[in-house]
C-alpha positions in Angstrom: 4.3 -21.1 -4.4 7.4 -19.0 -5.0 4.9 -16.1 -6.8 3.4 -15.3 -4.1 6.8 -14.7 -1.9 7.9 -12.9 -4.3 4.3 -10.9 -4.1 5.0 -10.3 -0.9 8.2 -9.4 -0.6 7.8 -7.4 -3.6 8.0 -3.4 -3.0 5.1 -1.1 -2.6 6.4 1.1 -5.9 6.6 -2.0 -8.3 3.7 -3.4 -6.9 1.4 0.0 -7.5 3.5 -0.3 -11.7 2.4 -3.6 -12.0 -1.2 -2.9 -11.3 -1.1 0.0 -12.9 0.1 -2.4 -16.1 -3.3 -4.8 -14.9 -5.1 -2.4 -15.1 -4.2 -0.9 -19.0 -4.0 -4.4 -19.8 -7.8 -4.9 -19.3 -9.6 -2.0 -20.5 -7.6 -2.0 -23.9 -9.7 -5.8 -23.6 -8.2 -6.9 -26.3 -7.2 -10.3 -23.2 -9.0 -13.2 -24.2 -10.7 -14.5 -21.4 -8.4 -16.6 -19.0 -6.3 -13.8 -19.5 -7.9 -11.2 -18.4 -9.1 -13.4 -15.3 -5.5 -14.5 -15.0 -4.7 -10.8 -14.7 -7.7 -9.6 -12.3 -6.8 -12.0 -9.8 -3.2 -11.1 -10.2 -4.6 -7.3 -9.6 -6.6 -8.0 -6.8 -3.7 -9.3 -5.0 -1.1 -6.4 -5.9 -4.2 -4.6 -5.0 -4.0 -5.7 -1.7 -0.2 -5.4 -1.3 0.2 -2.2 -1.6 -2.9 -1.4 0.9 -1.3 -3.2 3.6 2.0 -1.4 2.7 0.4 1.7 2.8 -0.9 0.8 6.2 1.9 -0.3 7.9 3.1 2.9 6.4 0.6 5.0 8.3 1.7 3.3 11.7 5.3 4.1 11.2 4.8 7.6 10.8 4.8 9.6 13.9 5.7 13.7 14.4 8.3 14.5 16.2 7.4 16.9 19.3 8.7 19.2 21.4 7.6 19.1 25.3 7.5 21.9 27.4 10.3 20.8 29.4 12.7 20.7 26.4 12.3 16.4 25.6 11.3 15.2 22.1 8.7 12.7 22.2 6.7 10.7 19.5 3.3 10.7 18.9 1.7 9.0 16.1 -0.3 10.5 13.2 -2.9 9.3 14.7 -3.0 10.2 18.2 -2.2 14.3 16.5 -5.7 13.6 14.4 -7.4 13.2 17.7 -6.3 16.1 19.1 -7.1 17.8 16.4 -10.3 16.4 16.1 -11.1 17.2 19.7 
């Protein structure tokens, strides 16, 4: 149970580094089947964690825009992309 909490609290960079290590270990092919399965499952959890962290960061990114009257406003990155595509 503590391991799951640890994974949720892990920083993106830590999770990505650990995921890279797991991929390297699996590619080497020196692990037993059981150990490979454990590492694979951990890699999937870390991959999901990284994806979640990236999605959270994406939602937080905002562009600071200056309106015609000189006031500053925020606009999400997704809104900016929608405006460019229209």
